[in-house]
N, C-alpha and C positions, 0 to 999 in steps of 0.2 A: 074734542076731549073735554068732558065736564070736570069742573074743579070743585073740590069739597070746600064749602063756605066756612067750615070750622078751622081750616088751615089756611095760612097765608100762601101766596104763590111761591115764595122762597122755601117755605117748609115742605110744600108738596114736591118741589124740585129736589130738595135734599133727600126726601123719603124715596123718591124714584131712583136717585143715584145710589142710595144705600141698597135698594132692592136689586139694582143692576149689578152692584159689587157682589152681593150675596149669590146672585145667579152665576156670575163669572167664577166665584169661588167654587160653587157646586160643580160647574162645568170642568174646571181645572182638576177638581178632586176625582170626578168621573174619568177624565182623561188619564190621570195618574193610575187609577185602579185598572183601567183597560190596558194601559201600557204594561203595568206589572203582570197582569194575566197573560198578555200577548208575549211579553218577554219570557215569562216562565214557560209558555208553550214552545217558543222558539228554542229555548235552552234545552227543554225536554226532548224536542225533536232532534236537535243537534246531538244530544247525548245518545239517543237511540241509533242515529246514523253512525256515530263514532263507535259505539259498541258493536254495531252490525259489521262495520268495516274491520274492527279489531278481531271480531269472531271469525270473519272470513279469512283474515290474515293468519290467525292461529290455525285454522283448518288447513290453509295452504302450506304453512310452515310444517305442520304435522305430516301432511302428505309428502312434502319434499323430504323431511327427515326419514319417513318410512321408506320412501323410494331409495334414499341414500343407504339406509340400513340393508335393504334387500340387495342393492347393487354391491355393497361391501361384502355381504354374506356370500353372494355369488362369486365375487373375486377370490374370497378366501377359499371357498370350496374348490374352485377351478385351480387355484395355486396348489392346494393340497393334493388334488388329483394328479396334476402334472408332476409334482414332487414324488408322489407314490409310484408313478409310472417309471421314473428314473430308477428308483430302487428295484421295482419289479423287473425291469429290463436287465439291470446289472446282475441281479440274483439269477435270473433265467440264463443269462450268458455264461456265468461262471459254472452253473450246474451243468449246462450243455458241454462246456469245455472239459469239465471233470469226467463226464460220461464218455466223451469221445476219446479222452486219454486212456481211460480204462479199456475201451473197446480196442484201441490200437495195440495196446500191450498184449491183449488176448489174441488178436489176429497174428501178431508176430510170434507169440509163443506157440500157437496152433500150427503155424507154418513151419516153425523149427521142429516141432514134434512130429508133424506129418512127413518131414524129410528123412526121419529116421527109418530104419528097417522095421517092419511090423513087430518083430519080437521085442524090440527095444522101446516101442511106443507105450506111453502111459494112457491106456484106453479109458480108465476111470476118470483121469484128469481131463482128457479130451472131451469126453461126454459131458462132464460137469461144466466145463468152460463153454462148450457149445450151447448148452441150455441157458447159461447166464448171458451169453451173447445174443441169443434170440430175444430175451427180455429187454436187454439194453437197446437192441436194434429197433424193437417196436417203439421204445421211448423216443429215440432220436429221429425215427422216421415220422412220427406224429409231430414232434417238436412244438406242441401246442403252447406251452408257456412263453417261449421266445417269440414265435410268430404272432401269438395273441397280443403280446406287449407291443410289438412293432405296429400292428394294425391300430391299436389304441393310440399310440404315440402319433401316428400319421393323422388320426382323426382329431385329436385334441390339441395338438401343437399347430401354431399358425405359420411359422416361418417356412417358406417354400423349400429352403435348403434342407430342413429336417425331413420333409416328405420325400425329397429326392434321395437322401441318405437311407431312409427306411427301405425304399425300393431297391437300392443297390445292395444293402445288407441282405435283404430277403433273397435276391438272386444268388449272391455268394453262399448264403446258407444252403440253398437248394443244391448248388454245385458240390458243397461239402457232403451233403447227404448222399448224393449220387456216388461220390468217390468212396465213401465208407460202405455203401450198399454193395457196390461191385466187389470190393475186397472181402466183405463178409460172406457173400454168396459163394465165392470161390473157396473161402476157408471152410465152408460147411461140406464141400464135396471132397470126399476122400480120393477120388480119381483125378481131381483137378489140382495138382500141386502147383503152388505159386513159385515162379523162378525168382532167383535173387534180384535180377534186374527189374523184374516186374514189381517186386515189393519196394525196391528203392525208388523207382519212378513214381509209384503211388504215394510213397511217403513224402517225396519232394512236392508233389502236387498238393497233398494235404497240408503241408507246412506253408506253402505259398497262399493257399486259400485262408488258412487260419490267421496268417499274418495280416492279410487283407481285411479279414473280419475284425481283428483286434484294432486295426487302424480306423476302420469305419465306426466301430463302437466308441472309441475315444472322441472322434470328431462329433459323433451324434450326441454324446453326453455333454460336451462343451457347448454345443448349440442349444441344447435343451436348457442348460443353466443360463445361457445368455438370454433366452426368451423369458425365463422366470425373473430375471433381474432388470428387464427393461421397464422404464416408467410406464404407468398406465396399464 
């Protein structure tokens, strides 16, 4: 290394040291600038990742909330449907009971009237009540409101005991229909007068079936309310 003759050796060493210090300062400054840029990039990347995760979390939360809303709405609709079925069943039962009571009164009255000698019979009343009985008979033979309610209860309620009671109720209901149907057919025929014993036997059978139906109805409604009040 050639030395400048205008500077002493010490001066040259000092100048070199100063230059080295300046270079080191520049290097440190460059390192700081690079670190700042690198740190900013890292922070920006971290923020992007954080916002991405937060966005996904928000989407997931929104999805869960929507699913919960749909599930809650489904539960509400199912609960309301089951509650409406209790009302529908009770209304149909009471309507059928009222219809049957009216039918039986007419059957008894027709039987008493037919037992009279022809001159004493009220033919106009007999004809009128027979026509009414035909309409009522058609209603109870169809029995659509009550049977329809039973089928829906069996379909929408989960407790096995409810489904079993629906089947039992339907069987008793059909028995009651047959009992009334037999008595009605005989009451239409002027040549087929019902005996007192036959009327009483039929009445006892009818009362027994109606009592059984009333008991089944009470048990069924209790079980339906039990299912409605169960958690979940």
